[in-house]
C-alpha positions in Angstrom: 22.5 -17.8 -18.5 23.4 -21.2 -20.5 23.7 -24.2 -17.7 24.5 -27.7 -18.2 22.2 -30.1 -17.1 22.8 -33.9 -17.0 20.2 -36.5 -16.0 20.7 -39.6 -13.6 18.3 -42.6 -13.1 18.4 -44.2 -9.7 16.7 -47.3 -8.8 17.4 -49.0 -5.7 15.1 -51.3 -3.4 11.5 -50.5 -2.5 9.4 -47.6 -1.4 9.4 -46.3 1.8 10.7 -49.2 4.2 13.4 -48.3 7.2 14.8 -51.3 7.3 16.8 -50.8 4.4 19.2 -47.7 3.2 17.4 -45.8 0.7 18.1 -42.9 -1.3 17.2 -39.6 0.1 14.4 -38.9 -2.8 13.2 -42.7 -2.3 12.8 -42.2 1.6 10.9 -38.5 1.1 8.4 -39.4 -1.8 7.9 -43.4 -1.4 9.0 -43.8 -5.2 11.2 -47.0 -6.6 13.3 -45.9 -9.9 13.4 -42.0 -10.8 14.9 -39.3 -12.8 17.0 -36.4 -11.0 18.7 -33.5 -12.9 22.2 -32.5 -11.7 23.0 -29.2 -12.4 25.9 -27.0 -11.6 25.1 -23.8 -10.0 26.4 -20.6 -12.1 25.7 -18.0 -9.9 27.8 -16.7 -6.7 25.2 -17.2 -4.7 25.0 -20.8 -5.3 21.1 -21.1 -6.3 20.5 -23.9 -8.8 17.5 -22.8 -10.3 14.7 -20.5 -9.1 11.3 -21.7 -8.9 10.1 -20.5 -12.4 13.0 -22.0 -13.9 12.7 -25.1 -12.4 9.1 -25.3 -13.1 9.9 -24.5 -17.0 12.4 -27.5 -16.5 10.5 -29.9 -14.8 7.3 -29.2 -18.0 9.9 -30.0 -20.6 11.1 -32.9 -19.2 7.3 -34.0 -18.4 6.3 -34.0 -22.1 9.3 -35.9 -22.9 8.7 -38.6 -20.8 5.0 -39.0 -21.6 5.8 -38.7 -25.4 8.1 -42.0 -25.0 5.4 -43.7 -22.1 8.1 -43.5 -19.1 6.2 -43.9 -16.3 9.6 -42.6 -14.0 9.3 -39.5 -11.8 11.5 -36.7 -12.7 12.9 -34.2 -10.1 14.7 -31.1 -10.4 16.6 -29.4 -7.7 15.6 -25.7 -6.9 16.7 -23.0 -4.7 19.7 -23.1 -2.5 21.6 -26.7 -2.5 21.7 -26.6 1.6 17.7 -26.5 1.6 17.6 -30.2 -0.5 14.6 -28.4 -2.0 13.2 -30.5 -5.1 9.9 -30.1 -7.1 9.2 -33.1 -9.7 6.2 -34.4 -11.4 5.1 -37.9 -12.8 2.7 -39.4 -15.1 0.8 -42.3 -13.9 0.1 -44.1 -17.4 -3.6 -43.4 -16.3 -5.7 -39.9 -15.7 -3.6 -39.3 -12.8 -1.0 -37.1 -12.0 1.6 -36.9 -9.0 3.4 -33.6 -8.2 6.0 -33.8 -5.5 7.6 -30.8 -3.4 10.1 -30.8 -0.7 11.8 -28.0 1.3 13.2 -27.8 4.6 13.3 -24.8 7.5 16.7 -24.2 8.8 16.2 -22.1 11.5 14.0 -22.3 14.5 11.1 -24.7 14.3 8.0 -23.1 15.3 7.0 -24.8 18.4 3.5 -26.3 17.1 5.6 -28.3 14.3 7.6 -29.8 17.1 5.4 -31.5 18.2 3.3 -34.6 16.5 -0.1 -32.8 16.7 1.2 -30.0 14.9 2.8 -31.9 12.4 -0.7 -34.0 11.5 -2.7 -30.9 11.3 0.0 -29.8 8.6 -0.7 -32.8 6.5 -4.6 -32.4 7.0 -4.5 -29.0 5.9 -3.2 -30.2 2.6 -6.4 -31.6 1.9 -9.2 -30.4 4.5 -11.0 -27.3 4.6 -9.2 -24.7 6.0 -11.9 -23.3 7.9 -12.5 -27.1 9.7 -11.6 -27.2 13.4 -9.3 -30.3 13.2 -9.0 -31.2 16.7 -12.8 -31.6 16.5 -12.9 -33.6 13.3 -12.0 -37.0 12.2 -9.6 -37.8 9.4 -8.3 -41.1 8.9 -4.3 -40.8 8.4 -2.0 -43.8 8.3 1.7 -42.8 9.0 4.6 -44.5 10.3 7.1 -43.1 12.6 10.9 -43.8 13.1 12.9 -42.1 16.1 16.8 -42.3 16.5 18.0 -42.2 19.6 21.9 -41.7 20.9 23.5 -43.0 23.9 24.9 -40.2 26.1 28.3 -39.2 25.6 30.4 -37.4 27.8 30.0 -33.8 28.3 32.7 -31.6 26.6 34.5 -30.9 30.0 35.0 -35.0 30.8 36.0 -35.5 27.2 39.6 -37.8 27.5 42.1 -35.8 26.1 45.0 -37.8 23.9 47.8 -38.4 25.7 51.1 -36.9 24.2 53.4 -39.6 24.1 56.6 -37.2 23.8 55.5 -35.1 26.4 55.0 -38.1 28.6 58.3 -40.2 28.0 56.9 -43.0 29.2 54.0 -45.2 30.1 54.2 -44.4 34.1 52.7 -40.7 34.2 49.8 -41.8 32.2 47.6 -40.9 35.3 49.3 -37.8 35.6 47.8 -37.0 32.1 44.0 -38.3 32.4 44.2 -36.6 36.1 42.7 -39.5 38.0 39.9 -40.2 35.6 38.6 -43.5 35.0 39.2 -44.8 31.6 37.0 -47.4 29.6 40.1 -49.8 29.4 41.4 -49.5 32.7 41.3 -53.0 33.7 42.1 -54.2 30.1 46.1 -55.6 29.9 47.1 -52.9 27.6 46.3 -50.5 30.1 49.6 -50.2 31.8 50.9 -49.0 28.3 48.8 -46.7 27.0 44.9 -45.7 27.0 43.3 -46.8 24.0 40.6 -44.6 22.4 37.5 -46.6 22.8 36.1 -47.2 18.6 32.6 -47.6 20.0 31.7 -43.8 20.5 28.2 -45.0 21.3 24.9 -46.5 20.0 22.2 -45.3 18.0 18.7 -46.9 18.4 16.1 -46.9 16.1 12.5 -47.5 17.4 10.1 -48.2 14.5 6.4 -47.9 14.4 5.3 -49.8 11.8 1.7 -48.7 10.7 -0.4 -46.6 12.7 -3.7 -45.0 12.1 -5.0 -41.7 13.8 -8.4 -39.8 13.3 -7.6 -36.5 15.3 -5.1 -34.8 16.4 -5.7 -35.9 20.4 -4.4 -39.2 18.8 -1.3 -37.6 17.8 -0.5 -36.2 21.4 -1.4 -39.4 23.3 1.2 -41.1 20.8 3.7 -38.3 21.6 3.5 -39.6 25.3 4.1 -43.0 24.4 6.9 -44.8 25.6 9.6 -46.2 22.8 9.2 -49.4 24.4 5.7 -50.0 22.3 7.6 -49.6 19.2 7.1 -52.3 16.9 10.8 -52.9 16.2 14.0 -51.9 17.2 17.2 -51.6 15.5 20.5 -50.8 16.8 23.9 -49.7 15.3 27.4 -48.6 16.8 28.6 -45.1 16.2 32.1 -46.3 15.1 35.1 -44.0 15.4 36.6 -42.6 12.5 40.0 -44.1 13.1 38.8 -47.4 12.7 39.1 -47.3 9.2 41.3 -44.5 8.7 44.6 -44.8 7.4 47.6 -44.8 10.3 48.9 -41.4 10.2 50.8 -41.6 13.5 47.5 -39.7 15.6 46.9 -43.4 16.7 48.7 -44.2 19.7 48.8 -47.7 20.2 51.5 -50.9 20.4 51.5 -51.1 16.4 52.7 -47.2 16.5 55.2 -47.7 18.5 56.7 -51.1 17.0 56.8 -48.8 14.0 59.1 -46.7 15.7 61.4 -49.5 17.4 61.6 -51.0 13.4 63.2 -47.2 12.6 65.7 -47.8 15.6 66.6 -50.9 14.2 67.2 -49.6 10.8 69.4 -46.7 12.2 71.1 -49.6 15.0 73.8 -50.1 12.5 75.5 -46.0 12.0 77.3 -46.8 15.4 79.6 -49.7 16.5 78.6 -49.3 20.2 75.7 -48.4 22.0 77.1 -45.7 23.9 77.8 -44.2 20.6 74.1 -43.3 20.3 74.0 -41.5 23.8 76.0 -38.6 22.9 74.5 -37.1 20.0 77.1 -34.4 19.4 79.6 -36.7 18.8 77.6 -38.6 16.1 77.5 -36.8 12.6 74.3 -38.6 11.8 71.4 -36.0 10.9 68.8 -38.6 11.8 70.1 -39.3 15.3 69.7 -35.5 16.1 66.5 -35.3 14.9 65.0 -38.3 16.9 67.2 -37.6 20.0 64.5 -37.4 22.6 65.3 -38.8 25.7 62.9 -38.4 29.0 64.0 -36.9 31.9 65.8 -38.7 35.2 62.7 -39.1 37.1 61.2 -40.9 34.4 64.0 -43.2 33.8 64.2 -44.0 37.8 60.5 -45.0 37.4 60.7 -47.5 34.5 64.0 -49.1 36.6 61.6 -49.1 39.8 59.3 -51.0 37.6 61.3 -53.5 36.2 63.4 -54.1 39.3 61.6 -53.5 42.2 58.0 -53.3 41.9 57.4 -56.6 40.7 54.5 -58.8 41.6 54.4 -62.0 43.0 54.2 -64.1 39.6 56.0 -67.2 38.6 59.0 -65.5 36.8 59.7 -66.7 33.3 55.8 -67.8 33.4 54.0 -68.8 29.7 50.6 -68.3 31.2 48.3 -66.4 29.2 50.4 -66.6 26.1 48.8 -68.0 22.6 50.3 -71.7 21.8 51.9 -70.1 18.6 53.9 -67.6 20.8 56.9 -69.5 21.5 57.2 -70.2 17.8 58.8 -66.3 18.0 62.7 -66.3 19.2 61.9 -63.6 21.7 61.3 -63.6 25.6 58.1 -64.6 27.9 55.9 -61.6 28.2 56.7 -61.9 32.1 60.4 -62.1 31.7 62.7 -59.2 32.6 63.5 -58.3 29.3 60.3 -58.5 27.4 59.2 -55.9 30.3 62.2 -53.9 29.2 60.8 -53.9 25.7 57.6 -52.9 26.6 59.1 -50.3 28.4 61.2 -49.0 25.7 58.5 -48.8 23.2 56.9 -45.9 25.3 60.3 -44.5 26.5 60.4 -40.9 24.6 59.9 -41.2 21.6 61.1 -44.9 21.2 64.8 -43.2 19.4 67.7 -45.0 19.2 68.9 -43.0 21.6 66.3 -43.6 24.1 66.9 -46.8 24.0 70.8 -46.6 24.4 70.3 -44.7 27.4 67.8 -46.8 28.5 69.8 -49.8 27.7 72.9 -48.4 29.5 71.1 -47.9 32.9 69.4 -51.4 32.5 72.9 -53.3 32.6 74.0 -51.0 35.1 70.9 -52.2 37.3 71.6 -55.8 36.2 75.1 -55.5 37.2 74.2 -54.4 40.7 72.0 -57.4 41.3 75.1 -59.6 40.5 77.5 -57.5 42.7 75.1 -57.6 45.4 73.8 -60.9 45.1 70.4 -59.7 44.8 67.7 -62.1 43.2 67.7 -60.9 39.5 63.7 -60.1 39.1 61.3 -61.9 36.8 63.8 -64.6 36.0 63.7 -68.0 37.4 66.3 -69.1 39.7 66.0 -73.1 38.4 65.4 -74.9 35.4 66.6 -75.7 31.8 67.4 -72.3 30.1 64.7 -72.3 26.9 66.6 -72.5 23.8 63.6 -70.9 21.8 64.0 -67.8 23.3 66.4 -65.0 22.5 70.0 -65.1 23.8 69.8 -61.8 25.9 66.6 -63.8 27.9 69.1 -67.1 27.9 71.8 -65.1 29.6 69.9 -63.4 32.2 68.5 -66.9 33.1 71.8 -68.0 33.4 72.7 -64.9 35.4 69.5 -65.2 37.7 70.7 -69.1 38.3 74.4 -67.8 39.1 73.3 -65.3 41.6 70.9 -68.0 43.3 74.3 -70.3 43.5 76.5 -67.3 44.9 73.7 -66.6 47.6 73.3 -70.6 48.5 77.2 -70.7 49.1 77.0 -68.0 51.3 74.6 -69.5 53.5 76.6 -73.2 53.7 73.8 -74.9 51.2 74.6 -78.0 48.8 73.6 -77.4 45.4 74.2 -78.4 42.3 73.2 -82.2 42.8 70.8 -84.5 41.1 69.1 -87.1 42.9 67.6 -89.6 40.5 65.6 -91.8 42.9 63.1 -89.5 45.1 60.7 -92.0 45.8 60.1 -92.2 49.3 59.7 -96.5 49.0 63.4 -96.3 48.5 64.4 -95.0 51.6 64.7 -98.1 53.5 67.0 -99.2 50.9 69.5 -96.8 50.6 72.1 -98.5 53.3 74.9 -101.4 52.1 73.3 -104.8 51.5 76.4 -106.9 51.7 76.0 -110.6 51.3 78.3 -113.6 50.5 77.7 -116.7 49.4 78.5 -118.6 52.7 76.4 -116.2 55.1 73.7 -114.8 52.7 72.2 -111.1 53.7 74.4 -109.2 56.4 72.5 -108.3 59.7 72.4 -104.8 58.7 70.0 -105.6 55.8 66.9 -103.0 55.4 68.8 -100.5 57.7 70.2 -96.7 56.6 73.7 -97.0 56.4 76.0 -93.7 55.8 77.4 -94.3 52.4 78.9 -91.3 50.4 76.6 -89.8 47.9 74.4 -92.6 47.3 71.0 -91.8 46.5 69.4 -95.8 46.4 70.2 -99.4 44.6 70.3 -99.6 40.8 67.8 -101.9 40.8 69.0 -105.4 40.8 72.5 -105.4 39.6 75.5 -106.5 41.5 79.1 -105.2 41.7 81.5 -107.3 39.3 84.3 -107.5 41.8 82.2 -107.6 44.8 79.5 -109.5 46.9 77.2 -106.4 47.2 74.4 -104.3 45.5 75.4 -101.5 43.1 74.3 -97.8 44.2 73.2 -95.5 42.0 75.2 -92.0 42.9 73.7 -88.4 43.5 75.7 -86.2 40.8 75.8 -83.1 39.9 73.1 -81.2 37.9 74.5 -80.7 34.3 75.8 -77.3 33.8 73.2 -74.6 32.1 74.2 -73.8 28.9 73.2 -70.6 26.4 72.5 -71.0 23.0 76.4 -69.3 22.0 77.8 -72.1 24.5 75.9 -74.7 22.6 77.5 -73.8 19.5 80.6 -73.4 21.0 80.6 -77.2 22.2 79.6 -77.8 18.6 82.8 -76.3 17.1 85.1 -77.8 19.6 83.6 -81.1 18.6 84.7 -80.6 15.4 88.3 -79.5 16.2 88.7 -81.8 19.4 86.4 -84.4 18.0 87.5 -88.0 18.9 85.8 -91.4 18.6 83.4 -90.7 21.8 82.3 -87.4 20.7 83.9 -85.4 23.7 83.2 -81.7 22.7 85.7 -79.9 24.8 86.7 -80.1 28.7 83.1 -79.4 29.8 81.9 -83.0 28.5 85.3 -84.5 30.6 84.4 -82.7 33.3 80.9 -83.9 33.7 82.0 -87.6 32.9 84.8 -87.0 35.6 82.1 -85.8 38.0 79.6 -88.7 37.4 82.6 -91.2 37.9 83.8 -89.6 41.1 80.3 -89.8 42.6 79.9 -93.5 41.3 83.1 -94.4 43.2 82.1 -92.7 46.3 78.8 -94.6 46.5 80.6 -97.7 45.1 83.7 -98.0 46.5 84.8 -101.5 45.3 83.3 -100.7 41.4 85.3 -100.9 38.7 85.2 -99.0 35.4 83.0 -102.0 34.0 80.5 -101.3 37.2 80.3 -97.7 35.8 79.8 -98.0 32.0 76.7 -100.8 33.3 75.0 -98.2 34.9 76.1 -94.8 32.8 76.2 -96.6 29.2 74.3 -99.6 29.1 74.2 -99.7 25.5 78.1 -100.3 26.1 77.7 -103.5 27.9 76.8 -106.7 26.4 74.7 -109.1 28.6 74.9 -112.3 28.6 71.8 -112.9 30.4 68.7 -111.5 31.4 70.1 -109.3 33.6 67.7 -106.4 35.3 69.1 -103.0 34.6 65.8 -101.1 35.9 65.2 -99.5 39.5 62.9 -101.9 41.4 62.6 -102.9 44.8 64.3 -106.1 45.9 64.0 -107.9 49.2 66.4 -110.0 51.1 65.3 -113.3 49.5 65.5 -111.8 46.0 68.8 -110.5 47.0 70.4 -114.1 47.9 68.7 -115.6 44.8 70.8 -112.8 42.5 73.3 -114.8 40.2 77.2 -113.3 40.8 79.0 -112.4 39.3 77.5 -110.8 36.6 78.2 -111.8 33.2 78.8 -109.6 30.2 81.5 -107.8 28.5 82.2 -104.2 27.3 81.4 -103.1 23.6 83.7 -103.0 21.1 84.2 -99.5 21.2 84.6 -99.3 25.4 87.4 -102.1 24.9 89.8 -100.1 22.5 93.3 -99.7 23.9 93.7 -95.9 24.9 90.0 -95.4 25.4 89.4 -91.9 26.9 86.5 -93.0 29.7 89.0 -95.5 30.8 91.5 -92.8 31.1 89.7 -90.2 32.8 88.2 -93.4 35.3 91.4 -93.7 36.6 92.2 -90.5 37.2 88.8 -89.9 38.8 89.1 -89.6 42.9 86.0 -91.1 44.8 84.0 -87.9 46.1 80.5 -87.6 46.5 78.8 -84.5 44.3 78.8 -82.6 47.5 82.1 -82.2 47.8 83.4 -81.9 44.3 84.3 -78.7 42.8 80.3 -77.3 41.0 80.5 -77.8 37.0 78.9 -74.6 36.8 81.3 -71.7 38.1 78.7 -69.0 39.1 81.5 -66.6 39.2 82.7 -67.1 35.9 79.7 -67.3 34.1 78.3 -64.5 35.8 81.1 -62.3 34.6 80.6 -63.7 31.3 76.9 -62.6 31.0 77.5 -59.3 32.0 80.4 -59.0 29.4 78.1 -60.1 26.6 75.3 -57.6 28.1 77.9 -54.3 28.1 79.7 -55.3 24.8 76.7 -56.1 22.7 76.3 -54.6 19.4 73.7 -52.1 18.7 72.0 -54.0 15.8 72.1 -57.3 17.7 70.6 -55.6 20.4 67.3 -54.3 18.4 67.2 -57.2 16.1 66.2 -59.2 19.6 64.3 -56.1 20.9 62.5 -56.4 17.8 61.3 -59.9 18.0 60.6 -59.8 22.1 58.4 -56.6 21.4 56.0 -58.0 18.7 55.6 -61.2 21.0 55.1 -59.1 24.2 52.9 -57.2 22.3 50.8 -59.5 20.7 50.7 -61.4 23.9 49.0 -58.4 26.2 46.4 -58.1 23.7 45.9 -61.9 23.9 45.0 -61.5 27.0 42.0 -59.2 26.2 38.5 -60.5 26.7 36.4 -60.6 23.8 33.8 -63.8 24.2 33.5 -66.0 21.7 34.3 -64.4 18.7 35.6 -66.8 16.2 36.8 -64.2 13.5 39.6 -62.8 16.4 40.5 -66.3 17.6 41.7 -66.8 13.8 42.7 -63.3 13.1 44.9 -63.6 16.4 46.1 -67.2 15.4 47.0 -65.7 11.8 49.1 -63.1 13.6 51.4 -65.0 15.2 52.2 -67.3 12.3 52.9 -64.3 10.4 55.0 -62.8 13.0 57.1 -66.1 13.3 57.5 -65.9 9.8 58.5 -62.8 8.9 60.8 -62.3 12.4 62.8 -65.5 11.7 64.6 -63.6 8.7 65.8 -60.8 11.2 68.3 -62.8 13.5 69.6 -64.6 10.8 71.4 -61.5 9.5 74.3 -60.4 10.8 73.3 -56.6 9.8 70.6 -54.9 9.1 71.8 -53.6 5.8 69.0 -56.0 3.9 66.2 -53.4 3.2 63.7 -56.1 2.4 63.9 -57.0 6.0 62.7 -53.8 7.4 60.1 -53.3 4.5 58.9 -56.5 5.7 58.9 -55.3 9.6 57.0 -52.1 8.3 54.2 -54.0 6.6 54.3 -56.5 9.7 53.6 -53.4 12.1 50.9 -52.6 9.8 49.0 -55.8 10.2 49.7 -56.1 13.7 47.8 -52.1 13.6 44.9 -54.1 11.8 44.6 -56.9 14.6 45.3 -54.1 17.5 42.0 -52.3 16.5 40.0 -54.9 15.8 41.0 -56.4 19.5 40.0 -53.1 21.2 36.6 -53.3 19.0 36.1 -56.5 20.5 36.7 -55.9 23.9 34.8 -52.5 23.9 31.6 -54.3 22.6 32.0 -57.7 24.6 32.3 -55.2 27.8 29.1 -53.2 26.7 26.7 -56.5 26.0 28.0 -58.9 28.7 24.4 -60.1 29.5 23.5 -60.0 25.8 26.6 -61.5 24.2 24.9 -62.6 20.8 24.3 -58.9 20.3 28.2 -58.4 20.9 28.6 -61.2 18.5 26.3 -59.8 15.7 27.4 -56.2 15.8 31.2 -57.2 16.0 30.4 -59.5 12.9 29.2 -56.8 10.9 31.8 -54.5 11.8 34.4 -57.1 11.2 32.9 -57.1 7.6 33.1 -53.4 7.1 36.7 -53.3 8.4 37.8 -56.5 6.2 38.3 -54.5 3.2 41.0 -52.2 4.7 43.3 -55.2 5.8 44.1 -56.8 2.4 47.7 -57.8 2.7 49.0 -55.5 5.3 48.0 -52.0 3.5 45.5 -49.8 5.4 44.0 -48.8 1.7 40.4 -49.4 1.9 37.2 -47.7 1.2 37.6 -45.5 4.0 35.0 -42.6 2.7 32.1 -45.5 3.0 30.1 -45.2 6.3 29.0 -48.3 8.3 25.4 -48.7 7.9 24.9 -52.4 9.4 22.0 -52.5 11.9 21.0 -55.1 14.3 17.3 -55.7 15.1 16.7 -55.4 18.9 14.6 -58.9 20.3 12.0 -58.0 23.1 14.1 -59.7 25.5 17.1 -57.5 24.8 15.4 -54.0 24.9 16.0 -53.9 28.9 19.7 -53.7 28.5 19.6 -51.5 25.8 17.6 -49.2 28.2 20.3 -49.3 30.4 22.7 -47.5 27.9 20.7 -44.7 28.7 20.7 -43.3 32.3 18.9 -40.6 33.3 20.3 -37.3 32.4 22.3 -35.5 35.3 21.5 -32.1 36.8 23.8 -30.9 34.9 22.5 -32.5 31.5 19.0 -31.8 32.1 19.6 -28.1 32.7 21.4 -27.9 29.2 18.5 -30.0 27.1 15.4 -28.3 26.0 12.7 -31.6 25.8 10.7 -30.5 23.2 9.9 -33.5 21.0 8.5 -35.9 23.3 8.5 -39.6 23.1 11.2 -39.6 25.9 13.2 -42.9 26.4 14.8 -42.5 30.3 14.6 -38.7 30.1 16.3 -38.6 26.8 14.5 -37.3 23.9 15.1 -38.6 20.1 18.0 -36.4 18.2 16.2 -37.3 15.1 12.4 -37.8 14.0 11.0 -39.2 11.0 7.1 -39.4 10.1 5.3 -40.6 7.0 1.9 -39.6 6.5 -0.4 -41.2 4.1 -3.9 -40.7 2.9 -5.4 -42.9 0.4 -9.0 -42.8 -1.3 -11.1 -45.3 -3.3 -11.5 -44.0 -7.1 -13.7 -45.6 -9.8 -13.4 -44.6 -13.5 -11.3 -45.2 -16.5 -8.1 -46.2 -16.1 -6.9 -44.5 -19.4 -8.3 -41.8 -21.1 -9.0 -43.8 -24.3 -12.3 -44.0 -26.3 -12.5 -47.8 -24.8 -11.5 -47.1 -21.6 -11.1 -50.0 -19.0 -12.9 -49.6 -15.8 -11.3 -49.9 -12.7 -12.0 -49.4 -8.7 -9.0 -49.4 -6.3 -7.5 -47.5 -3.4 -4.4 -45.2 -4.2 -2.5 -42.8 -2.1 -3.8 -39.3 -2.7 -1.4 -37.3 -0.6 1.7 -38.3 1.4 3.7 -36.1 3.6 7.5 -37.2 5.0 8.6 -35.2 7.8 12.0 -35.5 9.3 14.1 -33.4 11.4 14.8 -32.2 15.1 14.0 -29.3 17.2 16.1 -26.9 15.0 15.5 -28.0 11.8 12.6 -29.8 9.7 12.5 -30.6 6.1 9.0 -31.9 4.6 8.4 -34.0 1.4 5.0 -33.8 -0.1 3.5 -36.2 -2.6 0.0 -34.8 -4.3 -1.9 -37.5 -6.7 -4.5 -35.5 -8.8 -7.1 -36.1 -11.7 -5.8 -34.4 -14.7 
């Protein structure tokens, strides 16, 4: 039967050096460059060549190589491919020839060959007389030993099952899925939402004895009882999950997978005008909606609402603690805010379908309305401060509602609110009474004592009233009303429609100015319009002297020396006929801020917020959810502890920049018809998934090497370089077939830490294991053993078989045997140098 035979020339690295990754035949026979035949089996049994055929082929190629003075060894596979059997030959250019043979035992290994003593005797039998008692004779044999240990893994019954998101419906019942077992990431920031697979499945430890000389089988028996701590070198490398480099196929559950689903829901959001339309699938003709109509049971919905509104931890509402410095560049909501938590829950509610989101949103708004109607504080939202316009509009609205609820509650309790005291320094308290004086009588008897003056927060520096011999008082004014982004836009539109020379933007500006004027009149009953301008808008008062306008402490002597009446005049724009400010001044009544009608009507503004939430268009909701979900998920992962890994710090910073540049186009669109935006979001999900995997990997390594962070950094750096080709520009199409093979040498000081990764076997593990190979590490036998035996002889004679030979004297390796395997399989490769 004719077979097609090809020859490959392979030359990698050096000889038998375990510090590198070598070709199988290099390791077996200690060669460098070599030729190996590639033969396709022609029989049904899969046999490549039988022994006679292989010998004929090898003889032919040996003659060919000798004729061309080629010194490469040549190998031919033989027998069944699973045996990895080879025969080979090498012309060494002298009178010596090396012959090679390799085969393996694929069934139960004889007990004698499980031990170093038996393997030593097997090697000695290749060159010693068979009648010799090897245990009583000395044969100097050199050998190298490499033992591979694997950190223990969970028993089969302890393996963690991957949660089924469709069955869960939400993250709240993760505990029931894992039956209360401890997860590796229980205290990681993402553990509230999902339990991640540990991408570091374990570690393999290589213990290497570089060069040992044995003279009897007793020496080998002694070495078998030696501790791996006596090895010359230790190398460690992680056993990584295949999901690290595999292309995402939906099996891996994490933030990235759920964000993919949220983007899909965003794409479908334009199929209906109202949120309620998505709840009843029967009323929708969309097949996409029907196919994704998975909604968790009411019990899951109740748990979500309970977590959002009733089981709130004591944290600062709206706090940005733990957020990345670039987080605010994404127009979402702060991580601990109510809407951000809603978005994170929505990722895990059902399968994050548009229908599940619609159901959750409707119930969410109902719960918000209940807080409003019952005057209950809105959880996770601040009740003071200014509204952050860098956040999404829904978060701004909820902040506004929280303030309105707080004002309603304070009104019921009869507390004053909405005032702004510009002078709060205790040093000013003694100067808050009226300080009257005249040119003839000087300072009155009441100077320095507190007097009841309506709505005064203290003196306004050293300014005097124009028409009265009195110090001007700064009034307590109402807080400026809070405004959301859309309210500011409405003011700008009003300014265009109603604008006058003084930039009044609607009724709200007039109300604010009137309130300040009324408070000023109450604090300064004898004040005139010009006094108000000097205090409120100093740039519109042109001084003729160096009158102080700032706040400062004065005493009685200084008051008597103040020049009166103050000189100066109104600016040109304030002097115009029919000036609007003067008209408002004339109509303003002297009322302190505490007695004025609030500038912010909590009832009206609160109902506006509820109306906005209840009539929000689906695509408007989903746009803000996508931005907030990306930001909240990134901020959650950013809280992960992974040590001083500079690569991760850089990558996370780049992720925020990428998110901000991608998401900024989202809310600028009035609809979701732009397919380019959706495609950009999908690519962003892929990029997010890459960073998420690296964070999980970094966290796992950091936790395992808390006492040796330099090892964690070195191993992560290798893993990062291995994974980096997968990242590209956001696609997951790296070289997924390449296996991770980087090893880190373990220093002597770190060996005790590595030993701690091998806890003594439990009773169950001890019963299930058969300890047969020796060299135990904390009770764990090696999972793989490799030995290289060699015997060297001193030879002299003719180097070349020629009429005028060169004489030589040297040591050559006459016998070499490579042995590898476990207690269940054994592979032996023998190289013999002979004189021909």
